[in-house]
Structures are given as structure tokens and as C-alpha cells.
N, C-alpha and C positions, 0 to 999 in steps of 0.2 A: 505492502499500500501506500503510495505519496506521502511525504511527509505533509501535515497541515496546519495553521495555525489556530488557537479556539476562543472567543472570546464569549462571554455572556452579557445577553444585552440587559438593562436593565431598565430603558423606555423605547419607545417606538424610535424619537429622534434619534438617540443613538445606534439602534438597529440599522436606521438607514443610512447613517451617514458612515456606517462600516462598511456596507454593501456597497455606499459611492466611492467610497475610498481603493476599493479591491474589486477589479470585474471580475476574477476569481474566486470571490466570497460564495458562499452558498449557508442559505438558512437551516437550520436546524430544530425540529419540534420535537416530534415523539421519535423521527430517527426510523422508523419502520420500513420504507423505500430509499431513502438515501444513504442511508449505512449499508446495507446490502449490493447498492450499488456500487457503492463505494471498496467496497469485498472484492469486487471482481474487475474492475478498475473501469467500469463504464462511468463513473462519477467521478473526476478528479481533482477537489474543491484545494487550494489554496488556504484559505479560511471556513472557518466551522463559524456563523454567527447562531448564538443559540438565545430563541426567542421563548422559551418554555414559561419565564419568570415576566413578561409582559405582562400591563394588566386590559388582557385582553379575553379573560377567560369566564364571561358573563353568558348568559341567556335573558336575555329582557325583551318585555312587553314594547313596541312601537304605536306610534297615534293611530287611533284605527284597528288595533286589532292583528298588528304583523308581530312577528320576532325577529330580534338584533342577537344574531350569533357570533361572539365572540373567535375569532383565528386559534387562540390557544386551548377554545373547551374540548374538552379531548371527547372521542368519539364515545365511552360509554357512557361519561356524563350529559353529553347530547341526547343518545336513547334512552337513557333516563329520567330525564327532563320532564315532568308532568303537563308540564302546557307544550311541549313539543306532542308529546303519545296522544294527548286532548285534540290538538289542533293539526296537527300535520301527522298523523297515524305512520302514513307512508314512508315517511322520512325515518320514524323509528326505526319502524322495520327494517328498512335499508340498509341503516347502521348496524343494527345487530347482524344481517345476512352478510355482513361486509366480511369479519373477522374474527378471529378465535378474544375470547376477555381479556389475554394476555395483552393482544397488540392494540384492542379497543382502549385499554388503560393507557396507552402510550399514542397513540395517533392523535393527531389532533386536526380539527377542522381544516386549518390553511392547506396542511402539511396533505391532506386525503384529498383537495381539489385537485393538487399539483403533482401525483405519483405518475409515474412513467409509466408505459406500455409493458407486460409482461412478456412480449411476443420473446422469445428464445432466441430468435436471430439479434434481436438489439442487446440481451443480458450476454453475445457471445462474439468475445471480443475476435475471435478467429474467420466468423462469417460479415460479409458485407453486410451495411444497414445505414439506408438513406437517412434515418432519422438520429443516427449516433455518430454518422460520418458523411455529411452531404456529399451527394455525388458517387457515393461507392456503389449501389445499388440496392436492391430486394430482392433476396432469394426466395420469399415465401408464398410467390405465385406458383411456381414449379416446384416446392419442396412443403413443409409440413405448412397447412394452413386452416386445420379441423377449425378452429376456432377464432379465426380471424373474421376480417368485414366483410359483410354483403352490403353495406350503404354508405355511400358519401366518399369510398375509397379513390385511389387513385394507381395508377405504374408505378410511383413514386412508394407508395407504403399502404400494407391493407392490414397495418396492426389495431385492435381493437383500444379502446380507453378503461380500464380496470375497476374505476370508482362505481361502488353502488350507491354512497351516497349522493352522489353528483347527479346520477340521474333521475333521484327526487327531487332536489334543488333545480333541476330543469324542469319537470311539471308543472313547479310553485312559482316561476320567472325568479329564482331568487336572483337578487343585487349582489357584485364583490365590490366593499370596499376597500383598497390600498392607501397607501403613503409612497411618498419619495420624494427625493431632495426637494424636487419644486413643488412640494404641497400634495393633497388628497386627491382620489380621483374615485369612480366608480363605474363598471363595465357591469350590464346584464350578462347572465349566462351564456345566453344565446349568444353574445359577443364576444365569452371570455373566451372560449375554444374555438380555433382558427380550423375551417376546414384544411385536408391533408394536403391537396394540391401536390405542387412542384417542390413544396417547402414542409416536410413532416416534419424536422429539426424545429421547426418555431411551432410550439402546440398552444402555446395562449398570446392574446393581446396585451397583458401585461406590461407597460415599458421596463425598462432595464432598470434594474435597482429597485425593484418596487419591493414592498412587505404586505401583504395580504393583512388587512385588520379585521375584519369580521364579513358576514353572509346577514343579508338583510331578508327576511322571507313577505312580502307584502301580504297584506289582508286578502283573505279567499276563503269566505266559506265551505265552498265545495271542496277543499283540502281537510275538513273535518271528516268526510266520507272518502276517503283514500285506502291503497291498499298498495304494496310491493310484492312482488314475488317475481321469483329469481330460480332459475333452472341451471345447477351444475351437476358434476358428471359422478360426485360420490356425498356421500352424505356429509362428511367432515366438512370443514370449510373448506372452499376453495372459490375460484374467479368462476365467475357467471359464464356460463356457453347461450345466455339470452334471460334477459331478467324485463319486466316491464315497471311502472310506477303508474298507476291510475287513480282519479278521482271522478266521482259523476252525481251529479243532480239530476234527481229524476223528479217528473212531478207527472200524475195519472201516465204514466206510461211513456212519455215523451220526455225525451235527453234534452235539459235544461242548461248545463254546461256538462263538458268534460275537459279532462286533462287528460295527457298518454305522452308518457317518454318512455324509450326504449334503449339498453344496455347492452355491451356486447355484441354490438352489431356495427356500429363504428369507430371511428376515431374519437368522439364526442361522445357524449350523451346526444341521444336522438331524439329530437321533439317531433313527435310524428301530428304534424299539424293537417298534412291533407287527411288522416283518418277522424280528427274532431272535426273540421268541418263538415265531413260525412256527416258525423253522427248529429252533431247537432241540431236538436228542432224533430229530430227523427224518433223512429220508435228504439225502445230500449229491450229489443231480444237477442238473440244469437244471430239470426239473418243477417239484423245489418251492425252485428261488432263483427263478424266475420268477412262483409262485404267493405266495412270499413279499414280493418286488417290488409286486406288484398291491394284497398287503393295505394293506402302507405306504401306497401312492399313491393306494387308495383316496381319502383325505381331498385329495386335489388339486383345486383351484378355477382350473382353467386361464383365464387370458383370450386373446382370440382370436386371438392371432398367437403366445401359450408354448406352448398344447397339444404341439408337440412335447416338449418336454421329459418329459414324463409318458413315452412310449415310448423317448426316449434314457435315463432315469434306469432306465427298466425293463430295457432290454437292457445297460445299465451294470452292476447288479447281476448278471446273469446271468453276464456275460463274466468276471470280476472273480474272483467267488465259483467260479466254473469252473474257474480258471486255479488258485486256490489247492488248490481239491479236487482236481487232479490232480496237484500236488505234493505233497500230501499222501499220494498212492495211492502213490508210489513207493518 
């Protein structure tokens, strides 16, 4: 492992100043992703800036009934928070599905948003990878790609984003706050993760030297009637091969509002807006749910070994929305 410096930040301005002084600096929260990548040589920071003690560890109500989640809130505390479980249950479920209790105790909200792909080629320095070394190539389409993207990919990268939490945040239109040496800023989660295109190594729209300070969930009554469902290849904790965050408001059998986001199918959480538009104002039944899923997945471009994800996601949408519709009818 390459030698690196270590500094513990005690305030946001100090952390941002350290990042500005050293372009090779990286932020250290729980370290559940960064440290692993350092061990295999993918990440080689010159300085680690420990942000665990920054005053960003609270979950509070915002005006109007939304929630503000600090960047250093641990995944365990987020999932256990009474207001998160009451008003945004899919978010709590997504966090609980994401990792073991030991990892959730360490992992932070800010770090979860910035975790890197788990593509095997990305983590293997003996293999080319455009995300790790721009212009070196992507071996996945001709190699191992069973769990890779079916939506929004490009010839330059077909890796998927690993976060469960971010899928639920995408469904609820989260806004990510950050701080830089030039001052504060905000990004809607729809703009936070960039399309893979020709630059898969540029994953977010965060400015250089930015520190995530928190996530705001806007008020959304429909979010209280939400669910997160994850499919994985083994019963113990594993990364998704497909997941859905859904919220549904039904009145007299008609969909008044619906939120849908997919995970493990693209390089970023995939907001299923085509499906949402197809469902809004229509019947809340299995036929409509399937047709909406088909409309969203019409853009899928599967590789030889991951076409199963199209059927999986269709069935997942029908199952989750069906459960929510049944609950609404009680």
C-alpha cells in the first residue's frame, strides 16, 4: 500500500481546506469502500481526511415535513430512525438490505452515495477498465457481465452502481448538499450521478474538492406508502442483481401518484419516469403495472448473459406495486 497522510477534521471548513490543499486527498467516513480499494491499489490517496467527527450526524425535520440527513449519520442510525421508518419506509428498508450490521455501524450516508462500482474488472489492476484508467477499454461486454447494466450503459462501461440507499433516495427526489472552498451548493439526485457516456471515470457532478454535508428529502405524503425490494443471488448480504424502490397512492382503484426507481441495472440509480407517467391516472392492477414496466424496460440493451434482468425487473415491479395496491385497498 502506498504511504499516505492522515488528518482528522473537526469542522467543515477545515475539511474543505485540507481537500483544497491536496488534490490527492480523499475523505474517510466509515472506510467500508475506500479502504478496500486502497488495499487492492485502485485508490492511492496521498492524504486521508477523517470526517467522522464533523457535526453532521443528525436527522431532523425540515419545514413542511421533509427530512434533513447529515452526511456522517451512520447507515444503522438512519435505518433505525423512527421518522425515517414512519415517513420514508423504503429508505429504511433499502439501508437494511444493503449490508451486514457491522458494516452499517461504520458506513455513513455521504460515503454510501460515493461508493464505487463492484465490477470485478474495476477492482483488478491486471485488467483494463475505463472507469479506473480512462481509455484503457472495457472487457466486460466480451467477458463477465452477468450482473452488469441493461439501461443507460455505453461501449465504454457497463458497470452498475452498488448502492441500495441511493435507489430509495432517487425515488424520493433527494437533494444533496455539499461544501467547497467557494461556498455551499446543492444537487438534485437526478443530476448528482452523471450518465456513463464516454467518461465513466467521472461519476458525479460534485465540484472538485467538495464535501457532502447532507441529504434533504422533500415532503412527500406518498413516501409513507413505500417499499424497497432487493433480489440477490444468496440469502446472506450481497449486492443486488435487481432492486425496486416504489411508493404508491391509490384512490378508488386509480393511481394518484407513484414513485419508482430501479437499482443494479445502470451506472446510477435509475428513476423509472416512463413507467411513472404510464401509471399515473390509470388503474392500479397487475396488467397496468406490467405494461408500465415494459414501457420503461423497452430501452434496455442487454448483453448475452444479463438479459434475465429485463424479466426480473418486470416481475419485481409487478410484485411490489401489487403489494402496495393491496395495502391501499384495505
